[in-house]
C-alpha positions as CSV (number, residue, x, y, z in Angstrom):
1,M,-36.6,111.5,35.9
2,M,-40.0,110.0,36.7
3,R,-42.3,109.4,33.7
4,Q,-45.2,107.3,32.7
5,P,-44.2,105.9,29.3
6,A,-46.5,104.8,26.6
7,M,-46.6,101.1,26.1
8,Q,-46.4,99.1,22.9
9,T,-47.4,95.4,22.8
10,G,-44.8,93.3,21.2
11,R,-44.7,89.6,20.3
12,S,-44.4,87.1,23.1
13,L,-41.6,84.6,23.1
14,A,-44.1,82.0,22.0
15,L,-44.5,83.7,18.7
16,I,-40.8,83.6,17.9
17,R,-39.9,80.8,15.5
18,T,-37.3,78.5,17.1
19,V,-34.8,76.4,15.3
20,A,-33.1,73.4,16.9
21,A,-29.3,73.7,16.9
22,S,-29.0,70.5,14.9
23,R,-31.0,72.0,12.0
24,L,-29.2,75.4,11.8
25,P,-27.6,75.5,8.3
26,A,-25.2,78.4,9.0
27,A,-25.1,78.4,12.8
28,R,-24.6,76.0,15.6
29,C,-24.6,75.9,19.4
30,V,-21.6,74.9,21.4
31,A,-22.3,74.1,25.1
32,T,-19.8,73.7,27.9
33,S,-20.5,72.8,31.5
34,S,-20.9,76.5,32.4
35,Q,-21.8,78.4,29.3
36,A,-22.8,78.1,25.7
37,F,-21.8,79.8,22.4
38,A,-23.8,80.3,19.3
39,E,-21.6,80.3,16.2
40,D,-22.8,81.9,12.9
41,N,-20.2,81.8,10.1
42,D,-17.2,83.7,11.4
43,K,-19.0,85.2,14.4
44,R,-19.1,83.6,17.8
45,Y,-21.7,84.9,20.3
46,R,-21.4,84.0,24.0
47,L,-24.6,83.2,25.9
48,W,-24.1,84.2,29.4
49,G,-25.2,81.8,32.1
50,S,-26.4,79.0,29.8
51,A,-26.0,75.3,30.5
52,G,-25.8,72.2,28.4
53,G,-28.5,71.1,26.0
54,V,-28.9,74.6,24.5
55,A,-30.7,75.2,21.2
56,A,-30.9,78.7,19.8
57,A,-33.4,80.6,17.8
58,F,-32.2,83.6,15.7
59,T,-34.5,86.3,14.3
60,A,-33.8,89.4,12.3
61,A,-36.9,91.1,13.7
62,G,-34.9,93.3,16.0
63,L,-35.6,91.6,19.3
64,G,-32.2,89.9,19.4
65,Y,-31.4,86.3,20.1
66,Y,-33.2,83.7,22.1
67,Y,-32.0,80.5,23.6
68,Y,-33.5,77.5,25.2
69,A,-32.1,75.0,27.8
70,N,-33.4,71.4,27.6
71,G,-36.3,72.5,25.5
72,K,-37.5,75.3,27.9
73,K,-37.3,79.0,27.3
74,V,-34.9,80.5,29.8
75,A,-33.8,83.9,28.5
76,V,-33.8,86.6,25.9
77,C,-30.5,87.9,24.8
78,E,-29.4,91.1,23.1
79,T,-26.3,91.8,21.1
80,D,-23.7,94.6,21.4
81,K,-20.8,95.8,19.4
82,S,-18.4,93.4,21.2
83,K,-20.4,90.5,19.7
84,E,-21.3,89.1,23.1
85,I,-24.8,88.1,24.0
86,T,-26.1,88.9,27.5
87,A,-28.6,86.6,29.0
88,I,-31.7,88.5,30.2
89,A,-33.9,87.2,33.0
90,L,-37.3,87.6,31.4
91,G,-39.0,84.4,32.8
92,T,-41.3,82.4,30.6
93,G,-44.4,84.6,30.5
94,P,-45.4,87.2,27.9
95,V,-43.3,90.2,27.2
96,E,-44.1,93.7,26.0
97,R,-42.2,96.3,24.2
98,V,-42.2,99.4,26.5
99,D,-41.4,102.9,25.4
100,L,-39.3,104.4,28.1
101,G,-39.0,107.9,26.6
102,S,-37.1,110.0,24.1
103,E,-33.4,109.3,23.7
104,A,-32.8,113.1,24.3
105,E,-34.3,112.8,27.8
106,F,-31.5,110.6,29.1
107,D,-28.2,112.2,29.9
108,E,-24.9,110.4,29.8
109,A,-23.7,108.9,33.2
110,E,-27.0,109.6,34.9
111,L,-29.4,107.2,36.6
112,Y,-33.2,107.2,36.0
113,D,-36.0,105.4,37.7
114,V,-38.8,104.8,35.1
115,K,-42.3,103.6,36.1
116,V,-43.7,100.9,33.8
117,F,-46.9,98.8,33.5
118,G,-49.1,101.6,34.8
119,G,-46.7,102.4,37.7
120,K,-46.8,98.9,39.2
121,S,-43.1,98.4,38.6
122,S,-40.0,100.4,38.0
123,V,-36.8,99.9,36.0
124,L,-33.4,101.6,36.3
125,V,-32.4,103.2,33.0
126,T,-28.8,104.2,32.4
127,K,-26.8,105.6,29.6
128,A,-23.1,104.8,29.9
129,G,-20.5,105.0,27.2
130,G,-23.2,106.0,24.8
131,Q,-25.0,102.7,25.4
132,F,-28.4,102.2,27.2
133,Y,-28.9,99.7,30.0
134,C,-32.2,98.7,31.6
135,T,-32.1,96.8,34.9
136,G,-34.1,96.1,38.1
137,A,-34.5,99.2,40.2
138,S,-33.8,97.9,43.7
139,C,-30.7,96.6,45.4
140,T,-31.0,92.9,46.2
141,H,-29.4,93.4,49.7
142,Y,-32.1,95.5,51.5
143,S,-34.1,96.9,48.5
144,A,-32.5,100.3,48.5
145,P,-33.5,102.4,45.4
146,L,-30.5,102.2,43.0
147,V,-31.5,105.5,41.4
148,K,-30.1,107.1,44.5
149,G,-26.7,105.3,44.1
150,V,-23.8,106.1,41.8
151,L,-22.6,104.9,38.4
152,A,-19.0,104.0,37.8
153,P,-16.7,102.1,35.4
154,D,-16.1,98.5,36.5
155,H,-12.9,97.6,38.4
156,Y,-13.4,93.8,38.2
157,G,-12.2,92.2,35.0
158,S,-11.2,93.2,31.5
159,G,-13.1,95.2,28.9
160,P,-15.5,98.1,29.2
161,S,-18.3,97.5,31.7
162,Y,-20.1,99.7,34.2
163,H,-21.8,99.1,37.5
164,V,-24.3,100.9,39.7
165,S,-23.6,101.1,43.5
166,C,-26.3,100.9,46.1
167,P,-26.5,104.1,48.1
168,W,-26.8,102.3,51.5
169,H,-24.2,99.5,51.6
170,D,-22.1,99.8,48.4
171,A,-23.3,96.6,46.7
172,E,-22.2,97.0,43.1
173,F,-24.2,95.5,40.2
174,D,-22.8,95.0,36.7
175,L,-25.2,96.8,34.3
176,K,-24.7,94.2,31.5
177,T,-25.2,90.9,33.5
178,G,-26.9,92.2,36.7
179,A,-24.4,90.2,38.8
180,C,-23.3,91.7,42.1
181,V,-19.6,92.2,41.6
182,N,-18.8,93.7,45.0
183,G,-20.5,94.3,48.3
184,P,-22.9,92.5,50.6
185,S,-25.1,90.6,48.2
186,L,-25.0,87.4,46.2
187,T,-28.3,87.8,44.2
188,A,-28.3,89.6,40.9
189,I,-30.6,92.3,39.6
190,P,-32.6,91.5,36.4
191,T,-31.4,93.0,33.2
192,Y,-33.6,93.7,30.1
193,P,-33.0,94.2,26.4
194,V,-33.1,97.9,25.5
195,E,-32.6,99.6,22.1
196,V,-33.1,103.0,20.5
197,K,-35.6,103.1,17.6
198,N,-36.6,106.3,15.8
199,G,-35.2,108.4,18.7
200,R,-37.2,106.4,21.3
201,V,-35.7,104.2,24.1
202,V,-37.6,100.9,24.0
203,A,-37.2,98.0,26.4
204,T,-38.5,94.4,26.2
205,L,-40.0,93.7,29.6
206,P,-41.8,90.7,31.1
207,K,-45.2,91.1,32.5
208,D,-44.1,89.1,35.5
209,M,-41.2,91.3,36.5
210,K,-38.9,90.0,39.3
211,E,-36.9,92.1,41.7
212,T,-34.0,89.6,41.8
213,V,-32.6,86.8,39.7
214,E,-30.1,84.0,40.5
215,P,-26.7,84.2,38.8
216,P,-25.9,81.4,36.5
217,V,-23.7,78.6,37.8
218,A,-21.9,75.5,36.5
219,K,-23.3,72.1,37.0
220,R,-21.4,69.5,38.9
221,D,-19.6,67.0,36.7
222,P,-19.3,63.5,38.3
223,N,-16.2,62.8,36.3
224,N,-14.4,65.8,37.9
225,K,-12.9,64.3,41.1
226,A,-11.2,67.5,42.3
227,V,-12.1,68.4,45.9
228,Y,-12.2,72.1,47.0
229,A,-12.8,72.4,50.7
230,V,-14.2,75.6,52.3
231,I,-14.1,76.1,56.1
232,G,-16.2,78.6,58.0
233,G,-19.8,79.8,58.2
234,G,-19.5,83.4,57.2
235,P,-20.0,85.5,54.1
236,A,-16.5,84.8,52.7
237,S,-17.4,81.1,52.4
238,M,-20.8,81.6,50.7
239,A,-19.4,84.2,48.3
240,A,-16.5,81.9,47.4
241,M,-18.6,78.8,46.9
242,E,-21.0,80.5,44.6
243,T,-18.1,82.2,42.7
244,L,-16.4,78.8,42.2
245,R,-19.5,77.6,40.4
246,Q,-19.9,80.8,38.4
247,E,-16.3,80.5,37.3
248,G,-17.0,77.1,35.9
249,F,-15.6,74.7,38.6
250,T,-17.5,71.4,38.3
251,G,-15.7,69.3,40.9
252,R,-16.7,68.7,44.5
253,I,-17.2,71.6,46.9
254,V,-17.2,70.5,50.6
255,F,-18.4,73.1,53.0
256,I,-17.5,72.7,56.7
257,T,-19.0,74.8,59.5
258,K,-19.4,74.4,63.3
259,E,-22.9,75.9,62.9
260,E,-26.1,74.1,62.0
261,F,-27.2,76.2,59.0
262,P,-25.8,77.9,55.9
263,P,-24.1,81.2,56.2
264,Y,-26.4,84.1,57.4
265,D,-26.4,87.8,57.8
266,R,-24.5,88.0,61.1
267,P,-24.6,91.8,61.5
268,V,-28.4,91.7,61.8
269,L,-28.1,90.0,65.2
270,S,-26.8,93.0,67.1
271,K,-29.6,95.1,65.5
272,N,-32.4,92.6,66.0
273,L,-32.1,90.0,68.8
274,Y,-35.2,88.3,67.5
275,A,-34.1,87.8,63.9
276,D,-35.4,84.6,62.4
277,I,-32.5,82.5,61.1
278,D,-34.7,81.4,58.1
279,H,-35.0,85.1,57.1
280,I,-31.4,86.1,57.4
281,Q,-29.6,83.2,55.7
282,L,-27.5,84.4,52.7
283,R,-28.6,81.3,50.8
284,K,-31.2,78.7,51.6
285,A,-30.3,75.0,51.9
286,D,-32.1,74.3,48.6
287,F,-29.9,76.8,46.8
288,M,-26.9,75.1,48.3
289,D,-28.3,71.9,46.9
290,K,-28.6,73.6,43.5
291,L,-24.9,74.4,43.7
292,E,-24.4,70.7,44.6
293,I,-22.3,71.7,47.7
294,E,-21.6,68.9,50.2
295,S,-22.3,70.5,53.6
296,K,-20.8,69.3,56.8
297,F,-22.8,71.2,59.5
298,K,-22.0,71.1,63.2
299,T,-18.6,69.8,62.3
300,T,-15.3,71.1,64.0
301,V,-12.0,70.9,62.3
302,T,-9.5,69.9,65.0
303,K,-6.5,70.0,62.7
304,L,-5.9,71.4,59.2
305,D,-2.7,69.8,57.9
306,A,-1.8,72.1,55.0
307,K,1.4,70.3,54.2
308,N,-0.4,67.0,53.5
309,S,-3.7,68.6,52.4
310,T,-5.7,66.8,55.1
311,L,-8.5,67.8,57.4
312,H,-9.1,66.1,60.8
313,F,-12.6,66.3,62.3
314,D,-13.9,66.1,65.8
315,D,-15.5,62.7,65.2
316,G,-12.0,61.2,64.4
317,S,-12.5,61.1,60.6
318,T,-10.2,62.7,58.0
319,M,-10.6,64.1,54.5
320,K,-8.1,64.9,51.7
321,Y,-8.6,68.0,49.5
322,D,-7.0,69.4,46.3
323,K,-7.5,73.0,47.2
324,M,-8.4,74.7,50.5
325,L,-10.1,78.0,51.3
326,C,-10.0,78.8,55.0
327,C,-12.6,81.3,56.1
328,A,-12.5,80.4,59.8
329,G,-13.3,83.9,60.9
330,A,-12.8,85.0,64.5
331,E,-14.4,84.6,67.9
332,P,-15.5,87.3,70.3
333,R,-12.9,88.3,72.9
334,R,-13.7,87.6,76.5
335,I,-12.3,89.5,79.4
336,P,-10.4,87.1,81.8
337,V,-11.0,88.9,85.1
338,P,-12.5,87.3,88.2
339,G,-16.0,86.1,87.7
340,H,-15.8,85.9,83.9
341,E,-17.3,82.4,83.7
342,A,-20.7,83.5,85.0
343,K,-23.6,82.3,82.9
344,N,-25.2,85.7,82.5
345,I,-22.1,87.1,80.7
346,F,-22.9,86.9,77.0
347,I,-21.1,87.3,73.7
348,L,-23.0,87.9,70.4
349,R,-21.8,85.9,67.4
350,R,-24.6,83.3,66.7
351,P,-28.4,83.2,66.9
352,D,-28.3,81.2,70.1
353,H,-26.3,84.0,71.7
354,A,-29.0,86.5,70.7
355,T,-31.6,84.2,72.2
356,G,-29.9,84.2,75.5
357,I,-29.7,88.0,75.6
358,Q,-33.5,88.4,74.8
359,E,-34.4,87.7,78.4
360,Y,-32.8,91.0,79.4
361,A,-34.2,93.1,76.6
362,M,-37.2,94.5,78.5
363,P,-38.1,97.2,81.0
364,G,-36.8,96.7,84.5
365,K,-33.6,94.9,83.4
366,K,-30.2,96.4,83.8
367,V,-27.5,95.4,81.3
368,C,-23.8,96.4,81.2
369,V,-22.4,96.4,77.6
370,V,-18.6,96.2,77.5
371,G,-17.1,97.7,74.3
372,T,-18.2,100.8,72.5
373,S,-17.3,99.9,68.9
374,F,-19.9,98.7,66.4
375,I,-21.2,95.5,68.0
376,G,-21.3,97.0,71.5
377,M,-23.0,100.2,70.3
378,E,-25.6,98.4,68.2
379,V,-26.6,95.9,70.9
380,A,-26.8,98.7,73.5
381,C,-29.1,100.6,71.2
382,T,-31.2,97.4,70.6
383,L,-31.5,96.7,74.3
384,A,-32.4,100.3,75.2
385,K,-35.1,100.4,72.6
386,K,-36.7,97.4,74.3
387,G,-36.8,99.3,77.6
388,A,-33.7,97.9,79.4
389,K,-31.5,100.3,81.4
390,V,-28.1,100.1,79.6
391,A,-24.6,101.2,80.7
392,L,-21.6,101.1,78.3
393,V,-18.0,100.6,79.3
394,G,-15.4,101.8,76.8
395,M,-11.6,102.1,76.8
396,E,-11.8,105.5,75.1
397,Y,-13.3,108.9,76.0
398,V,-16.1,108.6,73.5
399,P,-17.5,105.7,71.4
400,F,-15.8,104.9,68.1
401,E,-12.9,107.2,69.1
402,R,-10.1,104.8,67.8
403,V,-11.6,104.6,64.3
404,L,-13.6,107.9,63.9
405,G,-11.8,110.3,66.2
406,K,-13.1,112.3,69.2
407,Q,-15.1,114.8,67.2
408,V,-17.3,112.2,65.4
409,G,-17.2,110.0,68.5
410,Q,-18.7,112.8,70.5
411,V,-21.7,112.9,68.2
412,F,-22.6,109.4,69.2
413,K,-21.8,110.1,72.9
414,N,-24.4,112.8,72.7
415,V,-26.8,110.4,71.1
416,L,-26.3,108.0,74.1
417,D,-26.9,110.8,76.5
418,K,-30.1,111.9,74.8
419,N,-31.4,108.3,75.0
420,K,-30.4,108.0,78.7
421,L,-27.7,105.4,78.3
422,D,-24.8,105.7,80.8
423,F,-21.3,105.8,79.4
424,Y,-18.1,105.0,81.3
425,G,-14.9,105.8,79.6
426,P,-12.1,105.5,79.4
427,A,-12.6,102.6,81.7
428,I,-11.5,98.9,82.1
429,V,-13.3,96.1,83.8
430,N,-11.6,95.0,87.0
431,K,-13.9,92.2,88.0
432,Y,-17.4,90.8,87.9
433,D,-19.2,90.9,91.2
434,L,-21.2,87.6,91.6
435,D,-24.2,86.7,93.8
436,E,-24.6,83.5,95.8
437,N,-25.7,81.6,92.6
438,G,-22.6,82.6,90.7
439,M,-24.4,85.1,88.5
440,V,-23.1,88.6,87.8
441,K,-24.8,91.3,89.9
442,G,-22.4,94.1,89.2
443,V,-19.3,95.2,87.3
444,E,-16.4,96.8,89.1
445,L,-14.2,99.1,87.1
446,K,-10.4,99.6,87.6
447,D,-8.9,102.7,89.3
448,G,-12.1,103.5,91.1
449,K,-13.9,104.5,87.9
450,G,-17.2,103.1,89.2
451,Y,-19.4,100.2,90.0
452,I,-22.3,99.2,87.7
453,E,-25.2,97.2,89.0
454,C,-26.6,94.9,86.4
455,D,-28.6,91.8,85.7
456,A,-26.4,90.7,82.7
457,V,-23.3,91.6,80.8
458,V,-22.8,91.7,77.0
459,L,-19.3,91.7,75.6
460,G,-18.6,93.7,72.5
461,A,-14.9,93.9,72.9
462,G,-13.8,92.9,69.5
463,V,-12.9,89.5,67.9
464,A,-9.7,87.4,67.5
465,P,-8.8,84.8,64.9
466,T,-8.7,81.2,66.1
467,C,-7.3,79.4,63.1
468,H,-3.8,79.4,64.5
469,K,-5.1,76.9,67.1
470,F,-5.7,74.2,64.5
471,V,-4.0,75.2,61.2
472,E,-0.5,73.7,60.6
473,G,1.8,74.3,57.7
474,V,1.1,78.0,56.9
475,Q,2.5,81.2,58.4
476,V,0.3,82.9,61.0
477,H,0.8,86.4,62.4
478,S,2.8,86.5,65.7
479,R,0.5,89.2,67.2
480,D,-3.1,87.9,66.5
481,G,-2.7,84.4,65.0
482,S,-4.2,85.4,61.6
483,I,-3.2,83.7,58.4
484,I,-0.8,85.9,56.4
485,C,-1.8,86.1,52.7
486,D,-0.5,87.7,49.6
487,P,-2.7,90.1,47.5
488,F,-4.4,87.1,45.8
489,M,-5.5,85.7,49.2
490,K,-3.1,82.8,48.9
491,A,-1.2,81.9,52.1
492,R,2.1,83.8,51.7
493,D,4.3,81.1,53.3
494,G,2.4,77.9,52.6
495,P,1.5,75.4,49.9
496,D,0.3,76.5,46.5
497,N,-3.2,75.0,47.1
498,F,-4.1,77.1,50.2
499,W,-6.1,80.3,50.3
500,A,-7.8,82.2,53.1
501,A,-10.4,85.1,53.4
502,G,-12.3,87.1,55.9
503,D,-11.6,88.0,59.5
504,C,-8.9,85.3,59.9
505,V,-6.6,87.0,57.3
506,T,-3.8,89.5,57.4
507,F,-3.1,90.9,53.8
508,P,-1.3,93.8,52.2
509,W,-3.5,96.8,51.8
510,Y,-3.1,97.6,48.1
511,K,-2.9,101.4,48.6
512,S,0.2,101.2,50.9
513,G,1.5,97.7,50.8
514,H,1.3,97.5,54.6
515,D,0.0,94.3,56.2
516,T,-3.4,94.8,57.8
517,R,-6.5,92.8,59.0
518,I,-9.9,94.3,58.5
519,E,-12.9,92.9,60.3
520,H,-15.6,94.1,57.9
521,W,-18.5,92.1,56.5
522,D,-18.1,93.7,53.1
523,V,-14.3,92.9,53.0
524,A,-15.0,89.3,53.8
525,Y,-17.5,89.0,50.9
526,Q,-15.1,90.3,48.3
527,Q,-12.1,88.4,49.7
528,G,-14.1,85.2,49.3
529,R,-14.9,86.2,45.7
530,V,-11.3,87.0,44.9
531,A,-10.0,83.8,46.5
532,A,-12.4,81.7,44.5
533,Q,-11.4,83.3,41.3
534,N,-7.8,82.6,41.9
535,M,-8.5,79.0,42.9
536,C,-9.9,78.8,39.4
537,G,-6.7,80.0,37.8
538,K,-7.4,83.7,37.7
539,H,-4.9,86.3,38.8
540,V,-7.1,88.8,40.6
541,P,-5.7,90.8,43.5
542,F,-7.9,92.0,46.4
543,A,-8.0,95.7,45.7
544,N,-11.2,96.7,47.4
545,I,-12.1,99.9,49.3
546,P,-13.4,98.8,52.7
547,F,-16.9,100.0,53.4
548,F,-18.9,99.6,56.6
549,W,-22.1,101.0,58.1
550,T,-24.1,101.1,61.3
551,M,-27.3,102.7,62.6
552,I,-27.4,104.2,66.1
553,F,-30.8,105.6,67.3
554,G,-31.6,106.7,63.7
555,K,-28.2,108.1,62.9
556,S,-26.9,106.3,59.8
557,L,-23.1,106.1,59.7
558,R,-21.2,105.1,56.5
559,Y,-17.4,104.7,56.3
560,A,-15.4,104.3,53.2
561,G,-11.6,103.8,53.1
562,H,-8.9,102.5,55.4
563,C,-7.0,104.8,57.7
564,R,-4.2,103.7,60.1
565,G,-4.1,106.9,62.0
566,F,-4.8,110.4,60.6
567,D,-3.1,113.8,60.9
568,E,-6.2,115.9,60.6
569,L,-10.0,115.5,60.6
570,H,-12.0,118.0,58.5
571,V,-15.7,118.0,59.1
572,E,-18.3,119.5,56.7
573,G,-21.8,119.9,57.9
574,D,-23.5,120.0,61.3
575,L,-22.2,117.6,64.0
576,D,-24.9,118.6,66.5
577,K,-27.7,117.6,64.0
578,G,-25.9,114.4,63.0
579,E,-25.7,115.4,59.3
580,F,-22.1,115.7,58.2
581,V,-19.2,114.4,56.1
582,A,-15.8,113.8,57.9
583,Y,-12.6,113.6,55.9
584,Y,-9.7,111.7,57.5
585,I,-6.5,113.3,56.1
586,K,-2.9,111.9,56.3
587,G,-0.3,114.2,54.8
588,D,-2.5,115.7,52.1
589,N,-4.3,112.5,51.2
590,I,-7.9,111.7,52.2
591,E,-7.5,108.2,53.5
592,A,-11.2,107.7,54.5
593,V,-14.5,109.4,54.7
594,A,-17.3,109.0,57.2
595,T,-20.8,110.3,56.6
596,C,-23.9,110.6,58.7
597,N,-27.3,110.9,57.0
598,R,-25.6,112.0,53.8
599,D,-26.1,109.2,51.3
600,P,-24.7,108.5,48.7
601,I,-21.6,110.5,49.5
602,A,-19.8,107.5,51.0
603,V,-20.3,105.2,48.0
604,A,-19.2,108.0,45.7
605,T,-16.1,108.4,47.8
606,A,-15.4,104.7,47.5
607,E,-15.6,104.8,43.7
608,L,-13.3,107.9,43.5
609,M,-10.8,106.1,45.8
610,K,-10.8,103.1,43.5
611,L,-10.2,105.4,40.5
612,N,-7.4,107.3,42.3
613,H,-9.5,110.4,41.6
614,M,-10.1,111.8,45.1
615,P,-9.4,115.5,45.8
616,T,-6.6,116.4,48.1
617,G,-7.0,117.3,51.8
618,T,-6.2,120.9,50.9
619,E,-8.9,121.1,48.4
620,V,-11.6,120.0,50.9
621,K,-10.2,122.2,53.7
622,T,-10.2,125.3,51.6
623,G,-13.7,124.7,50.2
624,K,-12.5,124.1,46.6
625,I,-14.6,121.0,46.6
626,D,-17.4,119.8,49.0
627,A,-19.3,116.6,49.5
628,D,-21.8,117.3,46.8
629,G,-18.8,118.1,44.6
630,L,-17.5,114.6,45.1
631,V,-20.6,113.2,43.4
632,K,-20.3,115.7,40.6
633,K,-16.6,114.8,40.3
634,L,-17.5,111.1,39.8
635,K,-20.2,112.0,37.2
636,E,-17.8,114.2,35.3
637,Y,-15.2,111.4,35.3
638,N,-17.8,109.0,33.9
639,K,-18.9,111.4,31.1
640,K,-15.3,111.9,30.0
641,R,-14.0,108.4,30.4
642,L,-16.9,106.0,29.6
643,P,-17.3,106.8,25.9
644,A,-13.5,106.6,25.4
645,Q,-13.5,103.1,27.1
646,K,-16.3,102.0,24.8
647,D,-14.6,103.2,21.7
648,S,-11.4,101.5,22.7
649,A,-13.2,98.2,23.2
650,V,-14.9,98.3,19.8
651,K,-11.5,98.8,18.1
652,N,-10.2,95.8,19.9
């Protein structure tokens, strides 16, 4: 629904009469280190994301509740039937009452993009559980339009709440608070007060609307001497540190990384060798300072003594901690064949690695890429677009075969052929042929499979955990050296103060109970969040549906689920055109779904999997339900279940 609503000018915040907390005769404000409450007789209202020094102003004029931190306006709040107040990021400028349309125009469980302020801005309007929500319209990850995503009930916490999922990368935003509760983002979307008056849906919107807002965090308390150490420079670490502050931890957070900057969006590097580190950092240094995180950059942990809660560093110093979160990640695998130490053999894990490869991303250069999974395929695509002649070496007949199967893999093999990339597979490197200067000039394949002339080699042959080399006192996997954790991301056979998250972890997949390790950016984010919540005394299991994505020469692949081998692959759509949905079936269960240029089918699938509401393999094979039917199935579930959840919450 796209409409140009009429606009009504309301009172600005400056016109609302404020009352200091100390003067309230029948109400008072109670502030903790992480949040505040307003108490009025027998009712207690929670102010989300507030800090100490809060004074409240109450008005019966219908605009809700307002609160001030340290004498400065910071938010507008609105009430709901659960007697909670949600902080709304309105800024400090003037606000207007905006008519979004007739209540009858908004259907239950649907998403609407509504233009406001003469079409200069948009808001996302949703009716869920009979209640209206008004939020920012764009995902905070890569600005995808949320109206093209899906709505679903929340899976993270107690009580009725709902979230909207981004159609591109499955970032999930809570409609009440705006916080990203799952997926590859840390920044929240703004949320705005909305109400129904005389059959009209009316929102209170700031004139200086922002696309993103920062989630509220607790302030550091110098009297809290507890030390929580976080190792590793990836998304699990950043998500965990921010979650610790959001959960109210006020002690010391010490962040240790071998790199020289805060965690960044690592998957960008294989897609853009020229990415500016300042533009891809998950959080800037000043935000790290806001969280009052003590960062140890360019620091290597030589020994992690879990039994004695002690870290040993490469400069000879040591540090004691109270709780540990190990997010040490993994390192790219090298192929130890003759010639493997040549300087023009590259891995791709850090910005300096990308810088080294840039020299060969140009016409006239020949590059051999070893590995045809996600990193290998992406960097090959990037190099070819820059004009380099690229050859790929894979251990399978087609790219992505192990994960996606031959049928889907053939789609991407055809894409390589169309773009004149040479594919060698199944093939294994036998040795690197070196020139008189010790530089690779060619790659010899085993069993006479071929010889590839090249100016450089890029390895995309997977990654392997390295934490087993320095971590002592916890159980590591005999096969890959990863830390074995329980569903709460705590080390399964280790001290009670040790958690781990990300690529370095083996954990029980909640759908089957089988131990697994998943090297996905999205999984690392959520495991970091879950680990941090449990470090703060929660009891939250990691029960996430893995979601990953890639783009190969304009073909957008999304994958939702986790499948350890499948009995049958059912494909709906046109493989030749690269527009399809592939169902991975084991028994009669759909374990995973891959889509190409069919957004938002993958994110809808992820939600249905979480809800245990997926159709059977037989239903999709016989045509009883198709991909569009999956989205409809989720909407029908929402319409039936959301009001019931809301009613239950009110009674409680």
